[in-house]
N, C-alpha and C positions, 0 to 999 in steps of 0.2 A: 503494499498500499503507500503510495506517495506520501511526501511529508505534507504538502498543500492538502491532499484529500482527509489526512489523519487531523489537521488543524480544523478544516471546515466542518467534520463530524463533532470535534470537541467543542467547537462554538456552538453548533446547532443543540447539543446536548445542555450546554450551560444556559443558552436563552429558554429552552422547555423547563428547565428546573427553576430558574427565576420566575417564570410566569407562574408555575404551580405554587411557589412560595410567597407570591405579592402578598402585602399586607392589605386587609380588607377594611374598607371605611364602615364602622359599624354607626356613623350618624347618619347614616342615610338609609331608608328601607331598602334601597337596591343593594347596597352592601350588605345589610343584615341576611338578607335572602340569599346573597351569594355565598356568604359564609356558611349558612346552614345546607345549601346544595353542595359544598364541598366537604361538611361534617355535620350531619344532622343531630350531633350529640355535642353540639358547641353551647354551651350553656348561658355564656355571655351574649352571644348572638340572638339567640332565642328568647332571653328575657330581654334584651334592648328591643325586639321586635314586638313582643308582647306589650311592652309599655308604649310604643309607639302607636300601636293598633289601638290601645285604650284610649290614650290623648286625643285620638283623631276620629273618635266615635265609632270604631269597629271592634265592638264588644266581642262578637263571636269569634272573630278571627283571634282577638286578644286571648280568650278562653282556650282556643285550641292549641296554642302556642304554650300557655301555662299548664295545661293538662299533660302536654307532652314532657314540658319541662319538669314537672314534679314526680313523673315516671323514672326520669333519670335522677333526680336528687329531691327527696322530699325532707332534708333536713335543714332547709334555708329558711329562716322566720319571714324573711322579706318576701318570698315567693309566696306565702300565704297570704301575707299583707295585701299584695297586688291582686291575688285571687279574691280577697275579700273586696276590694275595690271594683272588680268586674260584676260581681254578684250585685253590688250596691247599686251600680247605674242600671243594670237590668231589672231591679227591682225583686231580687231575691234576698229578702233580707234575713231569712233564717239562714241561709248558707253563708251569708256574710258573717253573721255571728260565729258561726263554727269556723269560718277560716280565721277570723281574728282570733279566736280562742285558741287554734291550732298554732298561729304565729307567736301567741304569748306562752305556750306549752313549750315551743322551742327555743324561746328567748324571753325570759321574764323581763328583760331589761329595756324591752322594744318600746320605747315611747309612743312612737307613732301608733302601733296596734292598740295600746291603751288607750290612748286618745280617741282613735277612730271607733272603738267599742263604746267608749263613753257617749260619742255624739250619737252613735246607734241607740243606746239606752235611753237619750234624752229625746230623741226622736219619737220614740215609742212610749214616753212618759214614764220610763221606769227609772225615777230619779235617783232612788237609794244606789242601785245598781251603777248609775253613772256616777254618784259621787264615789262610790267605792274605787272605780276605775281613776277618775282623776286623782284622788288620794295616792294612788300606786303611781301616777305620773309623777306627783310631786315628792314622793319618797324616793324616786330615781332622780329628779332633778327639781329642786324646791324653788327654782328661779324661772320656772315655765309660765310666761304669762298667759297663754292660752287656758291653761288648767286653771287658773284663777278666775279667768273671765268666765268659763263654761260654768265653775261653781257659782259665779254671781247670778248666771242665768238661771240656774236650779233654784237657787235660793229665792230669787224674784217671783219665779213661777209658783213657787211653794208659798209666797205670802212672807216671808220673814227678809223684810226691806232693809233690816240691820244688818244682817249677815251679808246680804245682797251689795249693800253700800261698802261694807269693810272688803269682800272680795274684789269689787270693781276697783276700789282704790289701791289694793295690793297689785292688781294688773298694771296700773299705770305707773307704779313705784318699779316694777320689774321692767316695763317698756313705755317709756314717756310718750311713744308715738301710736298708742293703741287707742284709735280714735274711738272703735265702738266702746270701749269701758268708758271713756269721757262721755259719749253720747248716752248710755245707760245711767251714768250718775245724773247728767242734766236732766233725764226724763223722772228720774226717782224725786231729785230735789223740787223739781216742778210739780210733781203731785202732792208735795208737802207745802207748795205755795212759799217756797223758800229762793228767794232771788239770787242765791249762789249757783243756782241751776245756769245762769247767764254764763258766768264764769266758765263752767263745764262746757256749754256749747262752744264759747269762743276758743277754748283749747281745742276742740274739734276743728273748727275753721284755721286755726294754726297749722295744723296738721294737713288740712286739706280745704284750701281756700274755696273750691267750688262744692262744697257740700251745701245745697240749697236747703235740704230738710233741717240742717242744724241751724242755719240762719233763719229759716221760717220758725223755727222753735223759738228763737228768741223773740221774734217779733209777736207770735201768738200770747208769750208769756207776758210782754208788755200790754197787749191788747186785754188779757183777761183780767189783768190787775189794774187798768184804769190808766196806765201809761200811753194814751192814744197818739201823742205826737211822736214819741219814740217808736211806737208800733208802725205807724206810717213810714217813717223814715227808713225802718227796715225793710218793709214791703216794697218801697221804691227801690231800695238798692237790690233787692232779689229781681224785680223785673229789668233793672239794668244789666244785671249780670246773667240772668236764665229767663229770658223773654218767653219762653214757653211753659213757665210755672204759673197756672190759671189761678191757683189759690191766693197769689199776692195781689193781683188787682181785685179780686173778689171780696178778700177782706178789707182793702180801703174803702170799696164801696159800700161793705157793711158798716165800717165805722161811720162813714158819712150818712147812711141811712138811718140806722138804728141808734146811733150815739148823739149824733148831732142834727138830725131831722133835717136833712138835705137831700131829697129823694132827685132832684133835678141833676144836682153834681154827682150823685151816686151812680145814676143809670151809665155814663160812659165807662165807668169801671166794670159794672156787670157783663156791657156788651163786649168789653175787652176780654173778659174771661172767657165768654162765650165763643169769641173768635179763636181762642186757642183751644178750647174743647168744647165741641158743638153738642155734646152729651152732658155737658154740665148743667144738670136739672135743676140745681139750687140757683144757679146763676141765671138761669132762663125764668125761675119763678120770681127772683127779686127783681130782675128787669120788670116783669109785669106788676109788681106792686110798686116799682117806682111809678111806672105810667098809671096806674091807677091812683096813687097819691097826686099826681100833678094832673088829673083829669082827663088823661088819654084812654078813655074806656077800651075803644076797639083795640087800641095797641095791647092793653092789658089782657083783654079776652084772647088776643091772639097768642101770647106769650103764655099765659095758662094752659091754652089748649096744646101748644107745642111741648110744654113740659109733660103735660099726660100723654102725649105720644112718644116721648122718652120712657116715661114710667107711668104706665095707667093708675098704679096705687099711690100715686103722690098725692097725699091729704091735701096738703097747704094749697096745691093747684085746684083740687075740687072746691075747698072751701072758697077760693078765690072766686071761681066762677059762680059759686051760689050767691055770694055777696053782690054780683054784678048781675043777678038774675037770669043767670046761662044755666043750661043743662051741660052735663058732662059730655 
C-alpha cells in the first residue's frame, strides 16, 4: 500500500471518529434529541428534553421522557419533583402528591418538593398539612421568605390576622423586595382602618412602580376615610399611568356624584369608564343616574336599559326604570 493511500485512509478514519464524538448541544431540542438517538440511556439529555417539553406546554411528551428516565434511574429526587410538575399541569393532583412525597422520601432536604407539596395542600385547603410542610422547609432553611409568606396566607385564610401579619413581616425581613407580602400587609392594615396600610402599599410601588392595584388601594383607602382630595389625586395619577384602568375614572365620578352632589361633572368620568370597559354595568347605571338627576329622562332610561342588557338582574337599574315610570 502506498504511503499516500495509507495517509488518506488514516485521515478518513480520523474525520469519522471526530464526527461520532462531536459534543452535542443540550440547550436546543434538536441537540437533546440527537443525543438520545446516539444514546437512549443519556439521562442528562432526556431530563433536559423533558424539562423543555414541560416548559413549552407539551406535557404528554414530557411525561413520556420522565417515565423512560425513571426506568433508568429511580433514585433521583428531582426526577420525581419534575414528574409532580407534569401531573399538576395535567390536573392529576393525586399523582402530584405521590410524586412529591417520593421526591421527599429520596431527599428529605429537597426544599422545593416540600414547598410544592405545601402549595398543593394549600390549594385543596388542607391548611395544617401545608403548615407542616412549610415548617419542614424552614427547618432546612430558616431564611426562606416564600415559606413565611405562605404561612401568612394560611393564617389569614384561617382568620388569625395577628399571626398572618407576623408572618408577612418576617417575609419582608428575609426579602425586602417581596412585594406580595407588603401588599398583604396593606390589605390587613386597611381592614383595620389603620393608615399605616398606605406605607405598605407604597413599599409595593417602590418595588414595582407599575403596580396599578397597589396605587388604587391607596386611593380607595383615602376615599373610604373621607380624604377625597387625596383620593382624586391618586385616581388621576392612575389614569395618567394606566389609561385602561376603568375603576379610576369611575371612582372620581362617584366622588363627584355621591359626596359632592355634582352629577353633571360626574357624568364624563362614568362615560370614560364605559369607554374603557363597555360591560361596566355599574358605570352605565351611574351614567343613567347622572342623566336622571340632571333632567335627561330619555338618556337615563336608555342607560338603565343598557345596564339591564348587560345584567338582566341588576336591581338598581330595574328600580331606576320604575322611578321613571318605565317597565323593565
